[in-house]
N, C-alpha and C positions, 0 to 999 in steps of 0.2 A: 620512350617506351610507354605504351598504354597500360594504365593501372586499373585493375578491376578488383574490387573488394566484395566479400560475402558477409552478410550480417544475419543474425538470428534474433527474433523478437517473439512476442506472444500474440496469439491469435484472437485479437479483438480490434475493432476499428481504432480505439484509443491507443493501442500498442503498435499497430502496423501502419495505418494510413499516414500518420505524420512522418514516420521514418522514410516511407517511399516518396512522399511529396518533397521533403527537405533534401533527400538524396538526389532527386531530379535537378533541383536548383544547384546543388553542390557540383554535379557533373557539368552543368552549363558554365559554372564559374571556374572550375579547376580542371575539367577533363577526366576526373577520377570517377568512375562508375561504381555504384554499390547495388548489388542484388540482395534483396531481403527475403528471407524465408520465415515461417512462423510455426509455432507449436501451440497446442491447447494450453490453457492456463494451468491445468493440473500437471501436464507434462513439463511445462515451463518451470514449475516450482520444484519438480523432483528429478529431472533428467540430469545426469552428471555433467557439470560444467566443463570438466577436463575433456570429455569427449567432444563437446561443442567447440572448445578452444582449438582442437586439432583440425576442425573442419571450417571454422569461420574466423574472420578477422575481427569483427565487431560483434559483441554479445550484450544483449540487454539482460541485466541481473537485478535481483532485489537484495537489500543490504544484509539480511541475516545469513546469506551465503558467504560473506567475506572471510570468515575464519577458516572455513573448509577450503575455499578457493586458494587462499594464500598458502595453506598447508600443502596444497597440491602443486603450487608454483605454476599455475596455468594461465595467469593473467599478468600483463605488463603494467607497472604503476604509471599513473598519469602525471605525477609531479616531476615532469621532465625539466632539465635545466633551460633557462632562458624565457620561461613563460610564467614567472611568478605574478606579474601584473594581471595576467588573464585569470589566474587562480584566485587572486585577491578579489577580483570582480565577481567571480562565482561564489566565493564565501559571502561577500556582501549581499548577493542576490539570493542566498539560501532561504527558503521558506522553512522555518523551524530548524530542525536538525538534519534536513535532507542532505546537505553537503557532507556534514560530519559523519553521517551514517555509513558512508563508503570509505571512511578513513580508518585504517586498522594497522596497528604496530608501526605507527609513524609514517605510513605511506598512503597515498590516495589511489584507490583501486577502481573507482568509477566516478562519473559526474552525474548528478541528478538531472534527468530529462523529464521525469514524471514524478509528481508529488501527490501523495494521498495519505489519509488517515481515516479511521472510523469517524464518520460524521452522521448527521441525521438526514433522512430523505422524507419528503412529504409532498402530497398532492395539493396545490393551491386551490384547485376546484372542489376539493373535498374537505379541506380544513381552512379555517380563517387564518390561523397562524400555528407554527409548530410549538410544542411544549418547550419550556426552558428548564424544567425540573423533571427528574426521573418519575415522580409521582404522576405527572401528566401523561407520561408514556404508558404507565400502568393503567390509567383510566381509559386511554384509547384501546389498549389491549383487551380490557374487559368488554369493550364495545365491539370487539371482533375486527378492528381496523388496523391491526399491526402484524407485520411479519418481521422475522429476525433471521439472518443467515446463520445456520448452525452446522453446515457441512464443514468438516475439518479443512483448514485450521481455524475457522472463524469463531467457533465456540471459545477457543483459547484466546483469540484476539479480544473478544468481548470480556472475558475474564480479566485480561490485562487492563483493558480500558476502565472497567468498573473499579478494579482494585486501586489503580492510580488516582482515579477521580475521587475516590473516598479517602485519599491521603495515605494509602498503604501500597505504593508501587511495588511490583515484583522485582526481584533481583535481576540484574542484567549483565554483570561483568565478572562475577567471581564464584568460585566453588562454595556451596552452602545451600541452604534452603531457598526455594523460590519465593516463599512468602511465609510469614509467621502463621501458625495454624489457626489462631483466632480470627485474624483478618481474612485469611483465605476462606474459612468457613462462612464468614459473613458475606463475602462476594458470591460464593457458590449458592447460598440461600437466596440471594437477590436474583441470581440467574434462574434458580428453580421456580421462583414466584412468577416471573414473566413467561417462562417456558410453559408453565401450567395454563397460561391464558391464550396461547397462540396455537396455530395449526401444527401438529406433529410433523407435517410434511417439511417444515423448516429444517429438520435434521438432514434432509437431502438437498438443501438449497444453498448455493453460494450467493454473493452479492448480485451477480448478473441475473440469476434466476429470480431473486426477489424483485429486482428492478423491472424485469420483464413482466412479472405478475402485476406489479403496481401500475405500470404504464399501459397495460392492455386496455382496450376499449371496454367500458362497462365495469372496470375494476372497482371494488369497494374498499380496497386496501389503501389507507390514507397516510400511513406512517411506518417508518422503520427507524428506531432510535440509535442503533449502532450498526453502521454499514459503511464499507469503503465507498467513497464517492466516485461516481462515473459521470464525468461532465457531459458525455454524449446525450444522456437522458434529459438534460436541462436545455437542450437545443430544440427549438420549435421544429416539429415535423419529424424528429428522429423516431418517435413512437406516437401512437394515438393520444396518450395522456402524457403531458409534460410534467416532469418531476422537478421540484426545487430542492435545494439542499440547505442545511442550516447547521449551526454548531450543535454538538451533542447536548442532550438534556443533563443537567448537573445532578448527580446523586449526592455529592459532597457539598462543601461550603465554599469552594474556590473557583466556581464557574466551570467552563468547558475545558478542563485540563486533563491530561493523562491518556489521551487517545493513542492507541497503538499505531505507530508510524508505518506507512506502507510506501508505495511508489516504486519506481525503477530507475536504474542508472545505466549509462552506457560504458562498457568496459572493452578493453583491447586484449586480444589473445597474445600470450607470450610466444606463441609459435608462428605468428603472422610474418610472412616474408615482406610485407609492406607496412610494417609497424608505424613508421613515421606518417604515412598517408592516413592511416586509421586514426592516429592520435590527432592529427589536424582536424579531421572531421568531428571527433568527439568534442574538442574545444569549441568548434563552430556551432554545432547543434545545441550545445548546452548554454550558449551565450544568451544574454537577455534579448538582444535584437532578434535573433531567430526564434526564441521561445515565444515572445509576444507577437511575432509576425506569422511566418509560414507554418510553424509548428502548431500554434493554437488554431489557426484558420483551417488546418487540415483535420481537426477533431482531436488533437492531442490534449493532454491535461498537464500543462507545463510545470516544471520544477523550479522555475526562476521567478523571483518576486516582480520583475518588470512586467511579466504577463499577469500575475495575480493583482497588480495594482492598475492595470490598463482599463480605462473606461470602456473602450470598444470591445475588448475581450469579455468583460463582464456583461455588457449590454446584450451580447449574443448568447449568453448562457444563464439568464435569469439571476445574474449576480452570484453565480456559483462560488467565485473566489472571494469576493467581499464577504459573503454570508458565512463562510467556513474558516476564514483566516485565523480567528482566535483559537479555534480547535487545533489547527495545524501548528501554530506558534507554541502552543502548550502541550504538544504531543510527546509521547514517551517512546524511546528507542528500544526495540527488542534486543535480546542477547544475540551475539554474533560469533561466539566461539566455535571452534571445530567440534562438532558433535551436537550442536544446537538443532539442526534441521531434523534429525531423527527424534529428538525430544519433542519438537513442535507437533509432529504427527502423533506420537504416543500420548502426549498430554491431552491433545484434542480428543483422541479416541476415549481416553479415560473420563474426561469430563462428560462426553456424550453418553457413555455407559452409565455414569452416575446419575445423570439427569433422566435418562429413559427408565432406569430401574429404581429410581428413588433411593439411592444409596445415602448413607450417613455422610454429612458434609466433611467431618473430620477424617473419615477414612479416605475420601477422595483426595483431600489436601495432603494427607500423609503420602499417598501414592505419587502425587505430583512432585512433592519435595524429593522423594526417593529417585524418581526418574530424572529430575533436574541434577541432582548430585552425580548420578551415574553418567550424565551426558558429558561430564568433564574427564571421564576416565581415559578417553582416547588421546 
């Protein structure tokens, strides 16, 4: 019997093109066809996964959803019997906490196929080298050369990254305050300083918008200190201006640590009538051989270390992976409990209001802590 699967991913070349390319190879090898559809990034982050699971066999998710998803019982765990060796290989190939980020309540709910964290983006034709310290980023901001994505949830992501980099990471796994008021106020004031130096249009910009502005012909924007990396912009010819990526500039004393982990994983619908076929594909596309080969060559941003360490993959992307590996290995994992996603939106909105209206730092942090405690009520 011919098997046809349906998959849902996000609407960007990095999220869509490698899934289509790899699925074509998979069909040649196995006869199992996969039709991929895509949603906008904002819709991808907010659309109910349960509804997607009733329509699609394969779903690309991000790790902060796992608490909500498991509470809704709409995904099938991937730690199936008889494939421990394959999972051990995926654990060994995890970049930072990418594999672990999809593990929740003792089960594995997705495999990383795409890994990201906030890194730094820079234009080699406009800068001799990127700053390694936060003060260097501020200097460039004073010169009008910096943009920072501040459209929700990215303000909160920068708050997370700066807090952790300064040695005071936000809470991630238990009821209580998100961060102590003094440390939170310090981070907020750091954000207030750089925001005062950049274009207010940043409040409407996500990472893609910033990278589009940076990579445009004639752009004078040379640097973004905290932005989710998009490998496509490091490929010659993708845009008029090629962008290179680097580790985040350190605000604290421990180097480029604490960046808020991103990326996506491939998950299987609990309602799929072809669950075994979908599971086989998930194991295959997450494997090192596929990640460093057809996945990377189709414009994907792999989640497996085999790709991150591959000379050819790096040579084609201005050393994107070599240049940001320290940041990824030292990244910080966001909360994942059921109720977190609503907090992420509310906290981002509160930070933006506080920055735009120059609110007292302690008042903003008190509100963030209250919202975080309330997020566990469900």
